N, CA, C, O and the ligand as a Tripos MOL2 file, in Angstrom:
@<TRIPOS>MOLECULE
protein
  313   311    79     0     0
PROTEIN
NO_CHARGES

@<TRIPOS>ATOM
      1 N          91.9270   69.7580  127.6150 N.3       1 MET1
      2 CA         93.2740   70.1920  127.2240 C.3       1 MET1
      3 C          93.4150   70.1440  125.7020 C.2       1 MET1
      4 O          93.9600   71.0460  125.0650 O.2       1 MET1
      5 N          92.9000   69.0530  125.1610 N.am      2 CYS2
      6 CA         93.0120   68.8860  123.7140 C.3       2 CYS2
      7 C          92.1050   69.8690  122.9830 C.2       2 CYS2
      8 O          92.5060   70.4390  121.9670 O.2       2 CYS2
      9 N          90.8750   70.0770  123.4910 N.am      3 SER3
     10 CA         89.9340   70.9760  122.8380 C.3       3 SER3
     11 C          90.4160   72.4250  122.9140 C.2       3 SER3
     12 O          90.1870   73.2100  121.9940 O.2       3 SER3
     13 N          91.0850   72.7760  124.0160 N.am      4 LEU4
     14 CA         91.6110   74.1360  124.1810 C.3       4 LEU4
     15 C          92.6610   74.4350  123.1010 C.2       4 LEU4
     16 O          92.7090   75.5360  122.5530 O.2       4 LEU4
     17 N          93.4810   73.4510  122.8140 N.am      5 LYS5
     18 CA         94.5210   73.6050  121.7910 C.3       5 LYS5
     19 C          93.8830   73.8310  120.4040 C.2       5 LYS5
     20 O          94.3460   74.6520  119.6120 O.2       5 LYS5
     21 N          92.8220   73.0850  120.1470 N.am      6 VAL6
     22 CA         92.1320   73.2100  118.8660 C.3       6 VAL6
     23 C          91.5160   74.6060  118.7260 C.2       6 VAL6
     24 O          91.5690   75.2260  117.6640 O.2       6 VAL6
     25 N          90.9240   75.0840  119.8480 N.am      7 ILE7
     26 CA         90.2800   76.4140  119.8150 C.3       7 ILE7
     27 C          91.3250   77.5060  119.5570 C.2       7 ILE7
     28 O          91.1070   78.4110  118.7520 O.2       7 ILE7
     29 N          92.4690   77.4060  120.2590 N.am      8 SER8
     30 CA         93.5010   78.4280  120.0800 C.3       8 SER8
     31 C          94.0660   78.3810  118.6560 C.2       8 SER8
     32 O          94.4070   79.4120  118.0770 O.2       8 SER8
     33 N          94.1570   77.1640  118.1040 N.am      9 LEU9
     34 CA         94.6280   77.0330  116.7230 C.3       9 LEU9
     35 C          93.6190   77.6660  115.7610 C.2       9 LEU9
     36 O          93.9980   78.3870  114.8380 O.2       9 LEU9
     37 N          92.3310   77.3870  115.9870 N.am     10 ASP10
     38 CA         91.2910   77.9900  115.1510 C.3      10 ASP10
     39 C          91.3180   79.5120  115.2400 C.2      10 ASP10
     40 O          91.1260   80.2230  114.2540 O.2      10 ASP10
     41 N          91.5680   79.9910  116.4830 N.am     11 PHE11
     42 CA         91.5940   81.4420  116.6920 C.3      11 PHE11
     43 C          92.7340   82.0910  115.9110 C.2      11 PHE11
     44 O          92.5490   83.1210  115.2630 O.2      11 PHE11
     45 N          93.9150   81.4770  115.9820 N.am     12 SER12
     46 CA         95.0630   82.0500  115.2600 C.3      12 SER12
     47 C          94.8610   81.9680  113.7540 C.2      12 SER12
     48 O          95.2620   82.8690  113.0170 O.2      12 SER12
     49 N          94.2400   80.8870  113.2990 N.am     13 VAL13
     50 CA         93.9390   80.7520  111.8660 C.3      13 VAL13
     51 C          92.9430   81.8260  111.4490 C.2      13 VAL13
     52 O          93.0590   82.4210  110.3770 O.2      13 VAL13
     53 N          91.9490   82.0640  112.3270 N.am     14 ALA14
     54 CA         90.9420   83.0830  112.0280 C.3      14 ALA14
     55 C          91.5680   84.4650  111.9770 C.2      14 ALA14
     56 O          91.2280   85.2730  111.1130 O.2      14 ALA14
     57 N          92.4890   84.7420  112.9100 N.am     15 VAL15
     58 CA         93.1750   86.0390  112.9220 C.3      15 VAL15
     59 C          94.0300   86.1920  111.6670 C.2      15 VAL15
     60 O          94.0370   87.2500  111.0370 O.2      15 VAL15
     61 N          94.7470   85.1340  111.3110 N.am     16 ALA16
     62 CA         95.5770   85.1680  110.1060 C.3      16 ALA16
     63 C          94.7220   85.3700  108.8620 C.2      16 ALA16
     64 O          95.0940   86.1180  107.9570 O.2      16 ALA16
     65 N          93.5890   84.7060  108.8240 N.am     17 PHE17
     66 CA         92.6720   84.8400  107.6940 C.3      17 PHE17
     67 C          92.1120   86.2600  107.6190 C.2      17 PHE17
     68 O          91.9930   86.8410  106.5410 O.2      17 PHE17
     69 N          91.7670   86.8110  108.8040 N.am     18 TYR18
     70 CA         91.2280   88.1680  108.8700 C.3      18 TYR18
     71 C          92.2650   89.1740  108.3580 C.2      18 TYR18
     72 O          91.9440   90.0770  107.5850 O.2      18 TYR18
     73 N          93.5300   88.9970  108.8130 N.am     19 ILE19
     74 CA         94.6070   89.9010  108.3820 C.3      19 ILE19
     75 C          94.8290   89.7750  106.8710 C.2      19 ILE19
     76 O          95.0430   90.7700  106.1790 O.2      19 ILE19
     77 N          94.7740   88.5340  106.3700 N.am     20 PHE20
     78 CA         94.9700   88.3010  104.9410 C.3      20 PHE20
     79 C          93.8680   88.9850  104.1220 C.2      20 PHE20
     80 O          94.1390   89.6370  103.1130 O.2      20 PHE20
     81 N          92.6120   88.8200  104.5820 N.am     21 VAL21
     82 CA         91.4860   89.4440  103.8730 C.3      21 VAL21
     83 C          91.6070   90.9600  103.9310 C.2      21 VAL21
     84 O          91.3570   91.6490  102.9420 O.2      21 VAL21
     85 N          91.9950   91.4740  105.0980 N.am     22 PHE22
     86 CA         92.1360   92.9090  105.2950 C.3      22 PHE22
     87 C          93.1990   93.4850  104.3570 C.2      22 PHE22
     88 O          92.9820   94.5150  103.7190 O.2      22 PHE22
     89 N          94.3470   92.8110  104.2810 N.am     23 LEU23
     90 CA         95.4380   93.2560  103.4030 C.3      23 LEU23
     91 C          95.0380   93.1600  101.9340 C.2      23 LEU23
     92 O          95.3500   94.0440  101.1360 O.2      23 LEU23
     93 N          94.3490   92.0850  101.5870 N.am     24 ALA24
     94 CA         93.8910   91.9030  100.2140 C.3      24 ALA24
     95 C          92.9190   93.0070   99.8270 C.2      24 ALA24
     96 O          92.9530   93.5110   98.7040 O.2      24 ALA24
     97 N          92.0490   93.3800  100.7660 N.am     25 LEU25
     98 CA         91.0740   94.4470  100.5250 C.3      25 LEU25
     99 C          91.7870   95.7800  100.3040 C.2      25 LEU25
    100 O          91.4340   96.5340   99.3980 O.2      25 LEU25
    101 N          92.7900   96.0670  101.1310 N.am     26 ILE26
    102 CA         93.5740   97.3010  100.9870 C.3      26 ILE26
    103 C          94.2740   97.3160   99.6340 C.2      26 ILE26
    104 O          94.2970   98.3430   98.9550 O.2      26 ILE26
    105 N          94.8420   96.1850   99.2450 N.am     27 LEU27
    106 CA         95.5510   96.0730   97.9600 C.3      27 LEU27
    107 C          94.5910   96.3150   96.7960 C.2      27 LEU27
    108 O          94.9250   97.0200   95.8440 O.2      27 LEU27
    109 N          93.3940   95.7220   96.8810 N.am     28 ILE28
    110 CA         92.3980   95.8790   95.8150 C.3      28 ILE28
    111 C          91.9680   97.3410   95.7130 C.2      28 ILE28
    112 O          91.8740   97.8890   94.6150 O.2      28 ILE28
    113 N          91.7040   97.9750   96.8700 N.am     29 ILE29
    114 CA         91.2890   99.3840   96.8760 C.3      29 ILE29
    115 C          92.3970  100.2710   96.3190 C.2      29 ILE29
    116 O          92.1370  101.2010   95.5540 O.2      29 ILE29
    117 N          93.6450   99.9720   96.7120 N.am     30 TRP30
    118 CA         94.7920  100.7570   96.2470 C.3      30 TRP30
    119 C          94.9630  100.6310   94.7370 C.2      30 TRP30
    120 O          95.1840  101.6250   94.0450 O.2      30 TRP30
    121 N          94.8600   99.3980   94.2310 N.am     31 LEU31
    122 CA         94.9970   99.1680   92.7950 C.3      31 LEU31
    123 C          93.8840   99.8570   92.0270 C.2      31 LEU31
    124 O          94.1140  100.4210   90.9560 O.2      31 LEU31
    125 N          92.6640   99.8110   92.5810 N.am     32 PHE32
    126 CA         91.5120  100.4290   91.9250 C.3      32 PHE32
    127 C          91.7080  101.9410   91.8480 C.2      32 PHE32
    128 O          91.4470  102.5580   90.8140 O.2      32 PHE32
    129 N          92.1730  102.5380   92.9600 N.am     33 HIS33
    130 CA         92.4070  103.9820   92.9900 C.3      33 HIS33
    131 C          93.5040  104.3760   92.0080 C.2      33 HIS33
    132 O          93.3820  105.3710   91.2940 O.2      33 HIS33
    133 N          94.5780  103.5830   91.9790 N.am     34 LYS34
    134 CA         95.6990  103.8660   91.0920 C.3      34 LYS34
    135 C          95.2540  103.7860   89.6360 C.2      34 LYS34
    136 O          95.6130  104.6300   88.8150 O.2      34 LYS34
    137 N          94.4740  102.7670   89.3360 N.am     35 ARG35
    138 CA         93.9920  102.5700   87.9790 C.3      35 ARG35
    139 C          93.0800  103.7260   87.5590 C.2      35 ARG35
    140 O          93.1670  104.2380   86.4430 O.2      35 ARG35
    141 N          92.2030  104.1200   88.4910 N.am     36 GLN36
    142 CA         91.2740  105.1970   88.2070 C.3      36 GLN36
    143 C          92.0310  106.5190   87.9940 C.2      36 GLN36
    144 O          91.6710  107.3160   87.1280 O.2      36 GLN36
    145 N          93.0830  106.7380   88.7940 N.am     37 LYS37
    146 CA         93.8740  107.9510   88.6810 C.3      37 LYS37
    147 C          94.5890  107.9960   87.3320 C.2      37 LYS37
    148 O          94.6120  109.0310   86.6670 O.2      37 LYS37
    149 N          95.1720  106.8660   86.9360 N.am     38 ASP38
    150 CA         95.8540  106.7860   85.6480 C.3      38 ASP38
    151 C          94.8790  107.0250   84.5020 C.2      38 ASP38
    152 O          95.2000  107.6990   83.5240 O.2      38 ASP38
    153 N          93.6970  106.4660   84.6410 N.am     39 LYS39
    154 CA         92.6720  106.6020   83.6180 C.3      39 LYS39
    155 C          92.2620  108.0730   83.4850 C.2      39 LYS39
    156 O          92.1040  108.5830   82.3750 O.2      39 LYS39
    157 N          92.0920  108.7450   84.6260 N.am     40 ASP40
    158 CA         91.7110  110.1510   84.6240 C.3      40 ASP40
    159 C          92.7870  111.0070   83.9700 C.2      40 ASP40
    160 O          92.4840  111.9320   83.2150 O.2      40 ASP40
    161 N          94.0420  110.6930   84.2640 N.am     41 LEU41
    162 CA         95.1480  111.4850   83.7250 C.3      41 LEU41
    163 C          95.2500  111.3380   82.2190 C.2      41 LEU41
    164 O          95.4460  112.3270   81.5140 O.2      41 LEU41
    165 N          95.1220  110.1210   81.7160 N.am     42 SER42
    166 CA         95.3430  109.8860   80.3000 C.3      42 SER42
    167 C          94.1180  110.2250   79.4530 C.2      42 SER42
    168 O          94.2520  110.4920   78.2590 O.2      42 SER42
    169 N          92.9380  110.2200   80.0480 N.am     43 LEU43
    170 CA         91.7260  110.4160   79.2510 C.3      43 LEU43
    171 C          91.0060  111.7370   79.5470 C.2      43 LEU43
    172 O          89.8740  111.9310   79.1050 O.2      43 LEU43
    173 N          91.6480  112.6420   80.2870 N.am     44 ASP44
    174 CA         91.0230  113.9290   80.5590 C.3      44 ASP44
    175 C          90.9670  114.7410   79.2640 C.2      44 ASP44
    176 O          92.0150  115.0960   78.7250 O.2      44 ASP44
    177 N          89.7790  115.0410   78.7580 N.am     45 PRO45
    178 CA         89.6880  115.7520   77.4590 C.3      45 PRO45
    179 C          90.2560  117.1580   77.5040 C.2      45 PRO45
    180 O          90.5320  117.7470   76.4590 O.2      45 PRO45
    181 N          90.4380  117.7100   78.7120 N.am     46 LYS46
    182 CA         90.9980  119.0500   78.8500 C.3      46 LYS46
    183 C          92.4400  119.1000   78.3600 C.2      46 LYS46
    184 O          92.9070  120.1300   77.8750 O.2      46 LYS46
    185 N          93.1450  117.9660   78.4920 N.am     47 TYR47
    186 CA         94.5710  117.9340   78.1610 C.3      47 TYR47
    187 C          94.8490  117.3290   76.7880 C.2      47 TYR47
    188 O          96.0030  117.2640   76.3650 O.2      47 TYR47
    189 N          93.8260  116.8940   76.1020 N.am     48 ILE48
    190 CA         94.0270  116.2900   74.7890 C.3      48 ILE48
    191 C          93.8350  117.3740   73.7320 C.2      48 ILE48
    192 O          92.7870  118.0180   73.6690 O.2      48 ILE48
    193 N          94.8510  117.5650   72.9150 N.am     49 TRP49
    194 CA         94.8310  118.6060   71.8930 C.3      49 TRP49
    195 C          94.8390  117.9650   70.5030 C.2      49 TRP49
    196 O          95.4190  116.9040   70.2760 O.2      49 TRP49
    197 N          94.1730  118.6560   69.5990 N.am     50 PHE50
    198 CA         94.1190  118.1760   68.2290 C.3      50 PHE50
    199 C          94.5970  119.2930   67.3120 C.2      50 PHE50
    200 O          93.9560  120.3390   67.2100 O.2      50 PHE50
    201 N          95.7210  119.0690   66.6500 N.am     51 CYS51
    202 CA         96.3030  120.1050   65.7960 C.3      51 CYS51
    203 C          95.4570  120.2850   64.5380 C.2      51 CYS51
    204 O          95.1260  119.3190   63.8500 O.2      51 CYS51
    205 N          95.1080  121.5690   64.2440 N.am     52 SER52
    206 CA         94.2830  121.8480   63.0650 C.3      52 SER52
    207 C          95.1160  121.9110   61.8020 C.2      52 SER52
    208 O          94.5590  121.9020   60.7040 O.2      52 SER52
    209 N          96.4430  121.9740   61.9230 N.am     53 VAL53
    210 CA         97.3210  122.0930   60.7510 C.3      53 VAL53
    211 C          97.7420  120.7130   60.2540 C.2      53 VAL53
    212 O          97.5730  120.3900   59.0780 O.2      53 VAL53
    213 N          98.3000  119.8900   61.1730 N.am     54 CYS54
    214 CA         98.8080  118.5870   60.7380 C.3      54 CYS54
    215 C          97.9810  117.4190   61.2800 C.2      54 CYS54
    216 O          98.3520  116.2570   61.1170 O.2      54 CYS54
    217 N          96.8700  117.7370   61.9190 N.am     55 SER55
    218 CA         95.9350  116.7530   62.4770 C.3      55 SER55
    219 C          96.6260  115.7640   63.4260 C.2      55 SER55
    220 O          96.3220  114.5710   63.4310 O.2      55 SER55
    221 N          97.5600  116.2880   64.2250 N.am     56 TYR56
    222 CA         98.2900  115.4700   65.1940 C.3      56 TYR56
    223 C          97.6240  115.6030   66.5630 C.2      56 TYR56
    224 O          97.3610  116.7120   67.0300 O.2      56 TYR56
    225 N          97.3580  114.4780   67.1920 N.am     57 THR57
    226 CA         96.7340  114.4890   68.5080 C.3      57 THR57
    227 C          97.8040  114.3120   69.5730 C.2      57 THR57
    228 O          98.5940  113.3690   69.5200 O.2      57 THR57
    229 N          97.8260  115.2250   70.5410 N.am     58 TYR58
    230 CA         98.8570  115.1690   71.5830 C.3      58 TYR58
    231 C          98.2700  115.6090   72.9200 C.2      58 TYR58
    232 O          97.1480  116.1090   72.9980 O.2      58 TYR58
    233 N          99.0640  115.4060   73.9640 N.am     59 ILE59
    234 CA         98.6080  115.7310   75.3220 C.3      59 ILE59
    235 C          99.4810  116.8340   75.8860 C.2      59 ILE59
    236 O         100.7060  116.7130   75.9170 O.2      59 ILE59
    237 N          98.8470  117.9160   76.3340 N.am     60 ASN60
    238 CA         99.5590  119.0220   76.9680 C.3      60 ASN60
    239 C          98.8290  119.3540   78.2660 C.2      60 ASN60
    240 O          97.7200  119.8880   78.2410 O.2      60 ASN60
    241 N          99.4490  119.0380   79.3880 N.am     61 THR61
    242 CA         98.7960  119.2620   80.6800 C.3      61 THR61
    243 C          99.1240  120.6300   81.2580 C.2      61 THR61
    244 O          98.5500  121.0180   82.2750 O.2      61 THR61
    245 N         100.0450  121.3760   80.6250 N.am     62 LYS62
    246 CA        100.4570  122.6740   81.1840 C.3      62 LYS62
    247 C          99.5440  123.8010   80.7190 C.2      62 LYS62
    248 O          99.1420  124.6460   81.5190 O.2      62 LYS62
    249 N          99.2160  123.8180   79.4340 N.am     63 GLU63
    250 CA         98.4220  124.9060   78.8720 C.3      63 GLU63
    251 C          96.9440  124.5330   78.8350 C.2      63 GLU63
    252 O          96.5840  123.3600   78.7360 O.2      63 GLU63
    253 N          96.0850  125.5730   78.9190 N.am     64 GLU64
    254 CA         94.6460  125.3180   78.8750 C.3      64 GLU64
    255 C          93.9570  126.0370   77.7310 C.2      64 GLU64
    256 O          92.9090  125.5820   77.2720 O.2      64 GLU64
    257 N          94.5200  127.1680   77.2450 N.am     65 LEU65
    258 CA         93.8650  127.9370   76.1920 C.3      65 LEU65
    259 C          94.5700  127.7690   74.8500 C.2      65 LEU65
    260 O          93.9290  127.4910   73.8370 O.2      65 LEU65
    261 N          95.8910  127.9390   74.8460 N.am     66 ILE66
    262 CA         96.6630  127.8180   73.5990 C.3      66 ILE66
    263 C          97.8660  126.9180   73.8730 C.2      66 ILE66
    264 O          98.5400  127.0700   74.8920 O.2      66 ILE66
    265 N          98.1330  125.9900   72.9700 N.am     67 SER67
    266 CA         99.3190  125.1500   73.1030 C.3      67 SER67
    267 C          99.9970  125.0060   71.7460 C.2      67 SER67
    268 O          99.3910  125.2300   70.6990 O.2      67 SER67
    269 N         101.2530  124.6320   71.7960 N.am     68 ILE68
    270 CA        102.0440  124.5090   70.5640 C.3      68 ILE68
    271 C         102.1140  123.0410   70.1770 C.2      68 ILE68
    272 O         102.4010  122.1850   71.0140 O.2      68 ILE68
    273 N         101.8520  122.7520   68.9190 N.am     69 CYS69
    274 CA        101.9100  121.3830   68.4330 C.3      69 CYS69
    275 C         103.3520  120.8930   68.4420 C.2      69 CYS69
    276 O         104.2210  121.5690   67.8910 O.2      69 CYS69
    277 N         103.6370  119.7500   69.0430 N.am     70 PRO70
    278 CA        105.0150  119.2490   69.0910 C.3      70 PRO70
    279 C         105.5210  118.7530   67.7420 C.2      70 PRO70
    280 O         106.7260  118.5650   67.5730 O.2      70 PRO70
    281 N         104.6410  118.5400   66.7940 N.am     71 ARG71
    282 CA        105.0780  118.0250   65.4920 C.3      71 ARG71
    283 C         105.3760  119.1470   64.5060 C.2      71 ARG71
    284 O         106.4480  119.1550   63.9000 O.2      71 ARG71
    285 N         104.4370  120.1130   64.3250 N.am     72 CYS72
    286 CA        104.6250  121.1600   63.3190 C.3      72 CYS72
    287 C         104.8740  122.5330   63.9320 C.2      72 CYS72
    288 O         105.2180  123.4640   63.2040 O.2      72 CYS72
    289 N         104.7110  122.6930   65.2570 N.am     73 GLY73
    290 CA        105.0440  123.9310   65.9200 C.3      73 GLY73
    291 C         103.9980  125.0270   65.7960 C.2      73 GLY73
    292 O         104.2700  126.1640   66.1830 O.2      73 GLY73
    293 N         102.8110  124.7320   65.2720 N.am     74 SER74
    294 CA        101.7820  125.7510   65.1440 C.3      74 SER74
    295 C         100.9520  125.8420   66.4200 C.2      74 SER74
    296 O         100.8460  124.8870   67.1890 O.2      74 SER74
    297 N         100.3630  127.0310   66.6200 N.am     75 TYR75
    298 CA         99.5650  127.2610   67.8180 C.3      75 TYR75
    299 C          98.1470  126.7140   67.6000 C.2      75 TYR75
    300 O          97.5650  126.8340   66.5220 O.2      75 TYR75
    301 N          97.6230  126.1160   68.6630 N.am     76 ASN76
    302 CA         96.2700  125.5750   68.6000 C.3      76 ASN76
    303 C          95.4340  126.1230   69.7370 C.2      76 ASN76
    304 O          95.8700  126.1660   70.8880 O.2      76 ASN76
    305 N          94.2110  126.5450   69.3930 N.am     77 LYS77
    306 CA         93.2820  127.0280   70.3970 C.3      77 LYS77
    307 C          92.2750  125.9330   70.7050 C.2      77 LYS77
    308 O          92.0440  125.0340   69.8950 O.2      77 LYS77
    309 N          91.6870  126.0220   71.8760 N.am     78 LYS78
    310 CA         90.6370  125.0690   72.2560 C.3      78 LYS78
    311 C          89.3550  125.3960   71.5140 C.2      78 LYS78
    312 O          88.3470  124.7130   71.6910 O.2      78 LYS78
    313 ZN        100.6170  120.2110   64.1940 Zn       79 ZN79
@<TRIPOS>BOND
     1     1     2 1
     2     2     3 1
     3     3     4 2
     4     3     5 am
     5     5     6 1
     6     6     7 1
     7     7     8 2
     8     7     9 am
     9     9    10 1
    10    10    11 1
    11    11    12 2
    12    11    13 am
    13    13    14 1
    14    14    15 1
    15    15    16 2
    16    15    17 am
    17    17    18 1
    18    18    19 1
    19    19    20 2
    20    19    21 am
    21    21    22 1
    22    22    23 1
    23    23    24 2
    24    23    25 am
    25    25    26 1
    26    26    27 1
    27    27    28 2
    28    27    29 am
    29    29    30 1
    30    30    31 1
    31    31    32 2
    32    31    33 am
    33    33    34 1
    34    34    35 1
    35    35    36 2
    36    35    37 am
    37    37    38 1
    38    38    39 1
    39    39    40 2
    40    39    41 am
    41    41    42 1
    42    42    43 1
    43    43    44 2
    44    43    45 am
    45    45    46 1
    46    46    47 1
    47    47    48 2
    48    47    49 am
    49    49    50 1
    50    50    51 1
    51    51    52 2
    52    51    53 am
    53    53    54 1
    54    54    55 1
    55    55    56 2
    56    55    57 am
    57    57    58 1
    58    58    59 1
    59    59    60 2
    60    59    61 am
    61    61    62 1
    62    62    63 1
    63    63    64 2
    64    63    65 am
    65    65    66 1
    66    66    67 1
    67    67    68 2
    68    67    69 am
    69    69    70 1
    70    70    71 1
    71    71    72 2
    72    71    73 am
    73    73    74 1
    74    74    75 1
    75    75    76 2
    76    75    77 am
    77    77    78 1
    78    78    79 1
    79    79    80 2
    80    79    81 am
    81    81    82 1
    82    82    83 1
    83    83    84 2
    84    83    85 am
    85    85    86 1
    86    86    87 1
    87    87    88 2
    88    87    89 am
    89    89    90 1
    90    90    91 1
    91    91    92 2
    92    91    93 am
    93    93    94 1
    94    94    95 1
    95    95    96 2
    96    95    97 am
    97    97    98 1
    98    98    99 1
    99    99   100 2
   100    99   101 am
   101   101   102 1
   102   102   103 1
   103   103   104 2
   104   103   105 am
   105   105   106 1
   106   106   107 1
   107   107   108 2
   108   107   109 am
   109   109   110 1
   110   110   111 1
   111   111   112 2
   112   111   113 am
   113   113   114 1
   114   114   115 1
   115   115   116 2
   116   115   117 am
   117   117   118 1
   118   118   119 1
   119   119   120 2
   120   119   121 am
   121   121   122 1
   122   122   123 1
   123   123   124 2
   124   123   125 am
   125   125   126 1
   126   126   127 1
   127   127   128 2
   128   127   129 am
   129   129   130 1
   130   130   131 1
   131   131   132 2
   132   131   133 am
   133   133   134 1
   134   134   135 1
   135   135   136 2
   136   135   137 am
   137   137   138 1
   138   138   139 1
   139   139   140 2
   140   139   141 am
   141   141   142 1
   142   142   143 1
   143   143   144 2
   144   143   145 am
   145   145   146 1
   146   146   147 1
   147   147   148 2
   148   147   149 am
   149   149   150 1
   150   150   151 1
   151   151   152 2
   152   151   153 am
   153   153   154 1
   154   154   155 1
   155   155   156 2
   156   155   157 am
   157   157   158 1
   158   158   159 1
   159   159   160 2
   160   159   161 am
   161   161   162 1
   162   162   163 1
   163   163   164 2
   164   163   165 am
   165   165   166 1
   166   166   167 1
   167   167   168 2
   168   167   169 am
   169   169   170 1
   170   170   171 1
   171   171   172 2
   172   171   173 am
   173   173   174 1
   174   174   175 1
   175   175   176 2
   176   175   177 am
   177   177   178 1
   178   178   179 1
   179   179   180 2
   180   179   181 am
   181   181   182 1
   182   182   183 1
   183   183   184 2
   184   183   185 am
   185   185   186 1
   186   186   187 1
   187   187   188 2
   188   187   189 am
   189   189   190 1
   190   190   191 1
   191   191   192 2
   192   191   193 am
   193   193   194 1
   194   194   195 1
   195   195   196 2
   196   195   197 am
   197   197   198 1
   198   198   199 1
   199   199   200 2
   200   199   201 am
   201   201   202 1
   202   202   203 1
   203   203   204 2
   204   203   205 am
   205   205   206 1
   206   206   207 1
   207   207   208 2
   208   207   209 am
   209   209   210 1
   210   210   211 1
   211   211   212 2
   212   211   213 am
   213   213   214 1
   214   214   215 1
   215   215   216 2
   216   215   217 am
   217   217   218 1
   218   218   219 1
   219   219   220 2
   220   219   221 am
   221   221   222 1
   222   222   223 1
   223   223   224 2
   224   223   225 am
   225   225   226 1
   226   226   227 1
   227   227   228 2
   228   227   229 am
   229   229   230 1
   230   230   231 1
   231   231   232 2
   232   231   233 am
   233   233   234 1
   234   234   235 1
   235   235   236 2
   236   235   237 am
   237   237   238 1
   238   238   239 1
   239   239   240 2
   240   239   241 am
   241   241   242 1
   242   242   243 1
   243   243   244 2
   244   243   245 am
   245   245   246 1
   246   246   247 1
   247   247   248 2
   248   247   249 am
   249   249   250 1
   250   250   251 1
   251   251   252 2
   252   251   253 am
   253   253   254 1
   254   254   255 1
   255   255   256 2
   256   255   257 am
   257   257   258 1
   258   258   259 1
   259   259   260 2
   260   259   261 am
   261   261   262 1
   262   262   263 1
   263   263   264 2
   264   263   265 am
   265   265   266 1
   266   266   267 1
   267   267   268 2
   268   267   269 am
   269   269   270 1
   270   270   271 1
   271   271   272 2
   272   271   273 am
   273   273   274 1
   274   274   275 1
   275   275   276 2
   276   275   277 am
   277   277   278 1
   278   278   279 1
   279   279   280 2
   280   279   281 am
   281   281   282 1
   282   282   283 1
   283   283   284 2
   284   283   285 am
   285   285   286 1
   286   286   287 1
   287   287   288 2
   288   287   289 am
   289   289   290 1
   290   290   291 1
   291   291   292 2
   292   291   293 am
   293   293   294 1
   294   294   295 1
   295   295   296 2
   296   295   297 am
   297   297   298 1
   298   298   299 1
   299   299   300 2
   300   299   301 am
   301   301   302 1
   302   302   303 1
   303   303   304 2
   304   303   305 am
   305   305   306 1
   306   306   307 1
   307   307   308 2
   308   307   309 am
   309   309   310 1
   310   310   311 1
   311   311   312 2
@<TRIPOS>SUBSTRUCTURE
     1 MET1         2 RESIDUE 1 A MET
     2 CYS2         6 RESIDUE 1 A CYS
     3 SER3        10 RESIDUE 1 A SER
     4 LEU4        14 RESIDUE 1 A LEU
     5 LYS5        18 RESIDUE 1 A LYS
     6 VAL6        22 RESIDUE 1 A VAL
     7 ILE7        26 RESIDUE 1 A ILE
     8 SER8        30 RESIDUE 1 A SER
     9 LEU9        34 RESIDUE 1 A LEU
    10 ASP10       38 RESIDUE 1 A ASP
    11 PHE11       42 RESIDUE 1 A PHE
    12 SER12       46 RESIDUE 1 A SER
    13 VAL13       50 RESIDUE 1 A VAL
    14 ALA14       54 RESIDUE 1 A ALA
    15 VAL15       58 RESIDUE 1 A VAL
    16 ALA16       62 RESIDUE 1 A ALA
    17 PHE17       66 RESIDUE 1 A PHE
    18 TYR18       70 RESIDUE 1 A TYR
    19 ILE19       74 RESIDUE 1 A ILE
    20 PHE20       78 RESIDUE 1 A PHE
    21 VAL21       82 RESIDUE 1 A VAL
    22 PHE22       86 RESIDUE 1 A PHE
    23 LEU23       90 RESIDUE 1 A LEU
    24 ALA24       94 RESIDUE 1 A ALA
    25 LEU25       98 RESIDUE 1 A LEU
    26 ILE26      102 RESIDUE 1 A ILE
    27 LEU27      106 RESIDUE 1 A LEU
    28 ILE28      110 RESIDUE 1 A ILE
    29 ILE29      114 RESIDUE 1 A ILE
    30 TRP30      118 RESIDUE 1 A TRP
    31 LEU31      122 RESIDUE 1 A LEU
    32 PHE32      126 RESIDUE 1 A PHE
    33 HIS33      130 RESIDUE 1 A HIS
    34 LYS34      134 RESIDUE 1 A LYS
    35 ARG35      138 RESIDUE 1 A ARG
    36 GLN36      142 RESIDUE 1 A GLN
    37 LYS37      146 RESIDUE 1 A LYS
    38 ASP38      150 RESIDUE 1 A ASP
    39 LYS39      154 RESIDUE 1 A LYS
    40 ASP40      158 RESIDUE 1 A ASP
    41 LEU41      162 RESIDUE 1 A LEU
    42 SER42      166 RESIDUE 1 A SER
    43 LEU43      170 RESIDUE 1 A LEU
    44 ASP44      174 RESIDUE 1 A ASP
    45 PRO45      178 RESIDUE 1 A PRO
    46 LYS46      182 RESIDUE 1 A LYS
    47 TYR47      186 RESIDUE 1 A TYR
    48 ILE48      190 RESIDUE 1 A ILE
    49 TRP49      194 RESIDUE 1 A TRP
    50 PHE50      198 RESIDUE 1 A PHE
    51 CYS51      202 RESIDUE 1 A CYS
    52 SER52      206 RESIDUE 1 A SER
    53 VAL53      210 RESIDUE 1 A VAL
    54 CYS54      214 RESIDUE 1 A CYS
    55 SER55      218 RESIDUE 1 A SER
    56 TYR56      222 RESIDUE 1 A TYR
    57 THR57      226 RESIDUE 1 A THR
    58 TYR58      230 RESIDUE 1 A TYR
    59 ILE59      234 RESIDUE 1 A ILE
    60 ASN60      238 RESIDUE 1 A ASN
    61 THR61      242 RESIDUE 1 A THR
    62 LYS62      246 RESIDUE 1 A LYS
    63 GLU63      250 RESIDUE 1 A GLU
    64 GLU64      254 RESIDUE 1 A GLU
    65 LEU65      258 RESIDUE 1 A LEU
    66 ILE66      262 RESIDUE 1 A ILE
    67 SER67      266 RESIDUE 1 A SER
    68 ILE68      270 RESIDUE 1 A ILE
    69 CYS69      274 RESIDUE 1 A CYS
    70 PRO70      278 RESIDUE 1 A PRO
    71 ARG71      282 RESIDUE 1 A ARG
    72 CYS72      286 RESIDUE 1 A CYS
    73 GLY73      290 RESIDUE 1 A GLY
    74 SER74      294 RESIDUE 1 A SER
    75 TYR75      298 RESIDUE 1 A TYR
    76 ASN76      302 RESIDUE 1 A ASN
    77 LYS77      306 RESIDUE 1 A LYS
    78 LYS78      310 RESIDUE 1 A LYS
    79 ZN79       313 GROUP 0 **** ****
């Protein structure tokens, strides 16, 4: 009777531990994906523009060939 109680307690602890590890793993994977996505967005060289007139570096995700510098208003080509 006493040993059965210990086994059931161990089982519930094991299940709780398994759920905790599982949730922690999901959280780690989610954070890693989020971090990687943010990194890709901010460091994609396709969206980073360098103005040839005022040497201002800016990010424009809408245009791919020509964009307007937000500081001096001149057009910049890739
Ligand atoms: Zn400029």
